[in-house]
C-alpha positions in Angstrom: -49.3 60.7 -5.0 -48.9 59.3 -1.4 -47.0 60.8 0.5 -44.5 58.6 3.0 -42.9 60.8 5.9 -41.7 60.2 9.4 -41.1 63.4 11.7 -38.1 64.1 13.7 -38.7 67.1 16.2 -35.8 68.7 18.2 -36.4 69.0 21.9 -34.1 71.0 23.6 -30.9 69.2 23.0 -32.6 65.4 21.3 -34.1 63.9 18.7 -38.2 62.7 19.6 -39.2 60.7 16.9 -42.5 60.4 16.5 -43.6 56.3 16.2 -46.8 56.5 13.9 -45.7 58.2 11.2 -42.5 57.5 9.0 -39.8 58.8 6.6 -36.7 58.1 5.0 -33.1 59.9 4.9 -31.2 61.2 1.9 -28.3 58.8 1.3 -25.3 61.4 2.5 -21.7 60.3 2.7 -21.4 60.6 6.4 -24.3 58.4 7.6 -22.7 55.7 4.7 -19.3 56.5 6.9 -20.7 55.4 10.2 -22.3 53.0 8.8 -19.4 51.5 7.0 -17.6 51.2 10.0 -20.5 50.0 12.1 -20.2 46.9 10.0 -16.2 46.6 9.4 -16.2 46.8 13.0 -18.7 44.4 13.8 -17.2 42.0 11.4 -13.5 41.9 13.1 -15.8 41.1 16.1 -17.4 38.6 14.3 -14.3 37.1 12.4 -12.7 36.9 16.1 -15.7 34.8 17.6 -16.0 32.9 14.9 -11.9 31.5 15.6 -12.2 31.5 18.6 -15.3 29.0 18.5 -13.9 27.3 16.1 -10.1 26.4 17.8 -11.7 25.1 20.8 -10.2 21.6 21.3 -13.8 19.5 20.4 -12.2 16.4 21.2 -11.2 16.8 25.1 -14.9 17.4 25.1 -16.1 14.5 23.7 -13.8 12.7 25.5 -15.0 14.2 28.5 -18.6 13.2 27.3 -17.8 9.3 26.5 -16.0 9.0 30.0 -12.5 8.4 27.3 -14.2 5.6 25.5 -14.1 7.9 22.1 -10.6 9.6 23.5 -9.4 13.3 22.2 -7.9 11.8 19.0 -11.8 10.7 18.0 -10.3 7.7 18.9 -12.6 4.3 20.1 -10.6 2.5 23.4 -10.5 -1.3 21.8 -12.9 -2.6 24.2 -16.2 -2.6 26.3 -18.2 -2.2 29.0 -18.2 -4.9 31.4 -21.8 -5.9 31.8 -23.6 -6.7 35.3 -20.9 -9.0 37.9 -18.2 -8.8 35.4 -15.4 -6.4 36.4 -15.9 -2.7 34.8 -12.5 -1.4 32.7 -11.7 1.9 31.9 -9.9 3.6 29.0 -6.8 4.8 29.0 -5.8 8.2 27.1 -2.3 8.8 25.8 -0.9 11.4 26.6 2.1 13.5 26.6 3.1 11.6 30.2 2.5 8.1 28.5 -0.7 5.5 28.8 -3.3 7.1 32.0 -6.4 5.8 33.3 -9.2 8.2 32.0 -10.9 10.7 34.6 -12.8 13.8 35.1 -9.8 15.8 35.7 -7.8 15.1 32.6 -10.1 16.7 30.5 -12.6 18.9 32.4 -11.1 22.1 32.7 -9.4 21.5 28.8 -10.9 24.8 27.9 -8.8 27.2 31.2 -6.0 24.9 30.9 -4.0 26.7 27.7 -0.7 25.4 28.8 -1.7 22.2 29.0 1.4 20.0 26.9 -1.4 17.9 25.3 -3.1 20.6 23.9 -2.4 21.8 19.8 -0.9 25.1 19.8 -3.8 26.2 17.8 -6.0 25.6 19.6 -4.4 26.9 22.8 -2.6 29.9 23.0 -4.1 31.2 19.3 -7.4 30.3 20.8 -6.2 32.0 24.2 -5.6 35.2 21.7 -8.9 35.5 19.8 -10.6 34.8 22.9 -9.0 38.3 24.7 -10.2 40.5 21.6 -13.5 39.3 21.9 -13.5 40.0 25.5 -12.2 43.5 24.7 -14.2 44.1 21.6 -17.7 43.5 23.7 -16.1 45.7 26.7 -15.7 49.0 24.4 -19.5 48.1 23.1 -20.7 47.6 26.5 -18.6 51.6 27.2 -20.1 52.9 24.1 -23.5 51.5 24.7 -24.0 52.9 28.5 -22.4 56.2 27.3 -25.8 56.8 24.7 -28.3 55.0 27.8 -26.4 58.3 29.9 -26.7 60.9 26.8 -29.7 60.5 25.4 -32.0 58.4 28.2 -33.1 54.2 29.3 -36.2 54.3 28.0 -35.4 56.6 24.3 -32.3 54.3 23.5 -35.2 51.4 24.6 -37.8 52.3 22.1 -35.2 52.9 19.1 -33.7 49.4 20.4 -37.5 47.3 20.0 -37.5 48.4 16.6 -34.3 46.2 16.0 -34.8 42.5 16.9 -31.6 41.5 15.6 -29.9 44.5 18.1 -31.6 42.9 20.8 -30.3 39.5 20.7 -26.5 40.6 19.6 -27.1 43.3 23.1 -28.2 39.5 25.1 -24.6 37.9 24.0 -22.9 40.4 26.0 -24.5 38.7 29.0 -23.7 35.6 27.8 -20.5 35.9 27.4 -19.6 37.6 30.6 -21.1 34.0 32.3 -18.9 32.6 30.5 -15.6 33.3 32.2 -16.9 32.5 36.0 -18.2 28.8 34.4 -15.2 28.4 33.0 -12.5 30.0 35.9 -14.7 27.4 37.8 -14.9 24.5 36.0 -13.2 22.0 38.6 -16.4 21.7 41.1 -18.6 19.9 38.1 -18.6 18.4 34.9 -21.7 19.7 34.4 -20.1 23.3 34.1 -18.3 22.1 30.6 -21.8 21.4 29.4 -23.4 24.6 30.5 -20.1 26.1 28.5 -20.7 24.4 25.5 -24.3 25.6 25.8 -23.3 29.2 26.4 -21.0 29.7 23.3 -23.1 27.9 21.3 -26.7 30.0 22.0 -23.9 32.8 21.2 -22.5 32.3 18.4 -26.7 32.1 16.8 -27.4 35.6 18.4 -24.0 36.7 17.0 -24.6 36.0 13.4 -28.3 36.7 13.7 -27.0 40.2 14.3 -25.7 40.0 10.1 -29.9 41.0 9.7 -29.4 44.1 11.4 -27.7 45.5 8.2 -29.0 43.4 6.0 -32.0 45.6 6.1 -30.6 48.8 4.4 -30.3 47.0 1.2 -32.2 47.1 -1.6 -33.3 44.0 -2.0 -32.5 42.1 1.1 -34.0 45.0 3.5 -37.8 43.9 3.0 -37.5 40.6 3.5 -35.7 41.1 6.9 -39.1 42.5 7.8 -41.3 40.4 6.3 -39.5 37.5 9.0 -40.0 40.0 11.7 -43.2 40.5 11.0 -44.3 36.9 10.2 -42.6 35.8 13.7 -43.8 38.7 15.9 -47.9 38.8 14.6 -48.2 35.8 12.3 -46.5 33.0 14.1 -47.5 34.5 17.3 -51.5 34.4 17.3 -50.8 30.8 15.3 -49.3 29.4 18.6 -51.8 30.3 20.6 -54.3 28.6 19.1 -52.5 26.3 17.6 -50.9 25.1 21.7 -54.3 25.1 22.4 -54.8 22.3 20.1 -51.8 20.4 20.8 -52.3 19.7 24.5 -55.5 18.7 24.3 -54.5 16.2 21.7 -51.1 14.8 23.1 -52.6 14.1 26.2 -55.7 12.4 24.4 -53.0 9.8 22.7 -51.0 9.4 25.6 -54.2 8.0 27.3 -54.6 5.9 24.4 -51.3 4.4 24.2 -51.5 4.3 28.1 -54.5 1.6 27.8 -52.7 -0.1 25.3 -49.6 -0.3 26.9 -51.6 -2.2 29.8 -53.2 -4.8 27.9 -50.6 -5.2 26.1 -48.8 -5.9 29.0 -51.4 -8.7 30.7 -51.0 -10.3 27.3 -47.3 -10.6 27.5 -47.2 -11.4 31.0 -49.9 -14.7 30.2 -47.5 -15.7 27.9 -44.0 -15.2 29.8 -46.1 -17.3 32.6 -47.3 -20.5 29.9 -43.3 -20.7 29.0 -42.4 -21.4 32.1 -45.0 -22.9 33.5 -45.9 -27.0 33.8 -49.2 -28.7 33.8 -52.5 -27.9 34.7 -50.8 -24.3 35.1 -49.8 -24.4 32.0 -53.5 -26.1 30.3 -54.6 -23.3 32.5 -52.7 -20.2 31.2 -52.9 -21.5 27.4 -57.1 -21.6 27.8 -56.6 -17.5 28.7 -54.6 -16.7 26.1 -57.1 -18.7 23.5 -59.7 -16.8 24.7 -57.5 -13.6 22.7 -57.9 -13.8 18.7 -54.5 -14.9 17.4 -54.3 -11.3 15.6 -54.8 -9.7 19.4 -51.7 -11.6 20.6 -49.4 -11.0 17.5 -50.6 -7.3 18.0 -49.2 -7.6 21.8 -46.3 -9.0 21.3 -45.0 -6.2 18.1 -46.6 -3.3 20.4 -44.7 -0.4 21.4 -45.8 2.3 23.1 -44.1 5.1 21.5 -45.5 7.5 24.2 -44.1 6.8 27.8 -45.0 10.1 29.4 -47.1 13.3 29.1 -44.0 15.5 27.8 -43.3 12.9 25.5 -46.7 12.8 24.0 -46.3 16.6 23.5 -43.1 15.8 22.0 -44.6 13.0 19.2 -48.1 15.1 18.7 -45.7 18.0 17.0 -43.9 15.4 15.5 -47.0 14.4 13.9 -47.9 17.9 12.6 -45.7 18.2 10.3 -46.0 14.9 8.5 -44.1 12.1 10.1 -47.2 10.0 11.7 -45.9 6.5 10.6 -44.5 5.4 14.1 -47.2 6.6 16.1 -49.8 5.1 13.3 -48.7 1.9 13.0 -48.3 1.1 17.0 -51.7 2.9 17.5 -53.5 -0.6 14.7 -51.1 -3.1 17.1 -53.1 -1.8 19.8 -54.5 -5.3 21.5 -57.2 -3.2 22.6 -59.9 -2.8 19.8 -62.6 -0.2 22.0 -58.8 2.1 21.8 -57.7 1.6 18.3 -61.4 2.5 17.0 -60.7 5.8 19.6 -57.5 6.7 18.7 -57.6 6.2 14.9 -61.2 8.7 15.5 -58.3 11.2 17.5 -56.6 10.7 14.8 -58.5 11.9 11.6 -59.8 14.3 13.7 -56.4 16.2 14.9 -54.9 15.6 11.3 -57.9 17.6 10.0 -58.4 20.7 12.3 -54.6 21.1 12.7 -52.3 19.4 10.0 -54.9 20.4 7.3 -57.2 23.7 8.7 -54.8 25.2 10.6 -51.4 24.6 9.2 -52.9 26.3 5.4 -54.3 29.3 7.7 -50.9 29.9 8.9 -50.0 29.8 5.2 -52.2 32.1 3.9 -51.8 34.6 7.1 -47.7 34.7 6.0 -49.0 35.0 2.4 -50.6 38.4 3.2 -47.6 39.5 5.3 -45.8 39.1 2.6 -47.2 40.9 -0.1 -48.2 43.5 1.7 -44.5 44.5 2.3 -43.4 43.4 -0.9 -46.2 46.2 -2.5 -44.2 49.0 -0.1 -42.1 50.1 -3.1 -39.7 52.4 -0.7 -39.7 50.0 2.0 -36.1 49.5 1.7 -35.6 53.5 2.5 -37.6 53.0 5.5 -34.9 50.1 6.9 -32.9 52.3 5.7 -33.6 55.1 7.9 -34.2 52.8 11.0 -30.8 52.1 10.8 -29.1 55.2 10.4 -31.4 56.3 13.5 -29.6 54.2 15.5 -26.2 54.6 14.3 -27.2 58.6 14.9 -27.8 57.3 18.4 -24.0 57.8 19.1 -23.7 61.1 18.4 -24.0 64.6 20.1 -26.7 66.2 20.1 -25.7 69.3 18.3 -24.0 66.6 15.9 -27.6 65.1 15.5 -28.8 68.6 14.8 -26.6 69.3 12.2 -27.2 66.2 10.1 -31.5 66.7 10.4 -30.7 70.1 9.1 -29.3 68.1 5.8 -31.7 65.9 5.1 -35.3 67.7 5.5 -37.6 70.7 5.7 -39.7 72.0 7.9 -43.3 70.7 7.7 -46.4 72.9 8.2 -46.5 75.8 10.5 -44.3 74.6 13.1 -41.0 75.6 11.8 -39.6 72.9 14.7 -41.3 69.9 13.2 -39.1 68.7 9.9 -39.4 65.9 7.4 -38.1 64.4 4.5 -41.2 63.6 1.9 -40.5 60.9 -0.3 -43.5 60.1 -3.4 -44.2 57.4 -5.1 -46.8 56.5 -7.3 -50.4 55.8 -6.1 -52.0 52.1 -5.8 -55.2 53.0 -5.4 -58.2 53.5 -8.4 -59.8 57.4 -7.9 -62.8 55.6 -10.0 -63.6 53.3 -6.8 -65.0 54.1 -3.4 -61.4 53.2 -1.8 -60.1 56.0 -4.1 -62.9 58.6 -3.8 -62.4 57.6 0.2 -58.7 58.7 -0.1 -58.4 61.4 -2.4 -61.6 63.1 0.2 -59.9 62.9 3.0 -56.7 64.1 1.2 -58.0 67.1 0.3 -60.2 67.7 3.9 -56.5 67.7 5.5 -55.1 70.1 2.7 -58.0 72.0 3.0 -57.2 71.9 7.4 -54.0 73.2 6.3 -55.0 76.3 4.8 -57.0 77.2 7.5 -54.2 76.5 10.0 -52.1 78.7 7.9 -54.9 81.5 7.3 -55.6 82.1 10.8 -51.7 82.3 11.6 -51.4 85.1 9.0 -54.4 87.3 10.0 -53.6 87.3 13.7 -49.8 88.4 12.6 -51.8 91.1 10.6 -54.2 92.4 13.0 -51.3 91.8 16.0 -49.1 94.7 13.2 -51.7 96.5 12.8 -53.3 97.0 16.3 -56.7 95.2 15.2 -58.7 93.2 18.1 -60.4 90.3 17.0 -63.9 90.8 16.3 -66.5 89.1 18.7 -69.5 87.7 18.2 -71.8 90.4 19.4 -70.2 93.2 17.0 -71.0 93.2 13.4 -68.4 95.7 12.5 -64.3 95.7 13.8 -63.5 98.2 16.4 -61.7 101.7 14.7 -57.7 102.1 15.0 -57.5 103.3 17.9 -54.1 104.9 16.4 -57.0 107.0 14.1 -58.6 108.1 16.9 -55.7 109.4 18.5 -54.6 111.4 15.0 -58.3 113.1 14.8 -57.3 114.2 18.7 -54.6 115.2 18.0 -55.6 117.3 14.9 -59.0 118.6 17.2 -56.3 119.9 19.7 -54.2 122.1 16.8 -56.8 123.6 15.1 -58.3 125.1 18.5 -55.0 126.0 19.2 -54.5 127.5 15.7 -57.8 129.4 15.7 -56.8 130.7 19.3 -53.9 132.0 17.7 -55.4 133.8 15.0 -58.1 135.5 16.8 
């Protein structure tokens, strides 16, 4: 039998968590009530947040981005942009006050102008109600967090919080939502603030939704998979990106130089063709002779060539796209390169990249993720461990006295130290006793049991010696010193006997 334990230690008024071991709580009624209350409160907050998000007047943002060419009603303006030298047309917007020529101030602050008659009632007043509820819920949550930090300490609060990535992302949304308030109030300064507001609300929406993973950890058939995602991102993908980033940086710049050389050669041929088309007489013959010096296929390739890597940053993105299997555009333009030498160099670099990155490293990543999946999946009681962590996080909102009472309910003393308590959950052993690994585990377990018995025996002997008045035996004497109480008793007996003889005489 293999025991899975996590110790909670009471030191003063706080419970100290031992990080190297883990345990599983008993499902008590009060703990489940706390979890249900937390889940219900977050669900209400999430509904308010999603409602406020969906009621944002997206049409006004579209009108702002397109400068009125697609109006707030998703209707394109029946006109076109004027070309160079032609008068520029200005879109007309149909408002409650009639047709108006579009300008930035018409839609720049539509998220702040709740009383604008052009905004529908649901997108203005109802959205305002839900946004106020979101801010109120956020302030309450921040107050509770500050209260917990003040009571248990900043370091301990952060140490517990680091075990829940979804919880951390949700805490980040506090600052994102608060940052939206001054951004929206100062919207008249620049139209860029509208873009900033939309970016903040998008990121906040993602981080808030991810917080549901925090509650999914307590579900038996979902909790282990949530841990798998966290573990794969924190370990496997992080290590893979360190190695993959080195290859990606090197190969991306190699492709950038190859396509830059191809573009220069193609520009030379295109310039000769253009000069030939406008030249006359001897100059035309001279340009024709230069063009004839190239092969016909090279001239055709130069006309069709397109540099898909215009900058080092574009090379980085294009190489990443190449990694996931989308290499048609890059390889086609590489084959159209008018410089034969760069074509062969590019093909060698392409094949090397596919072998060492797309095939080898991605298969290595899949193997790493498979190993992590199997390791966590074989742990039969992982969902209880996840539930224990969630309940531990919820208990931080309780007072030290209440936490200690719950501790006494679901735990028992372990070993000789009565202050160290735990709840032991047993499961069947997954190893074979006949194998070397199984024998090694059994030996370590027996050794540990012997040490615990020795510690208990030493403590009992010490208590017995203190009780009987016997001093511990030193290394220089083979027998303990006699009992002091018996020596005193003998001395008293001798004196009494002498006194008795005197009286007799």
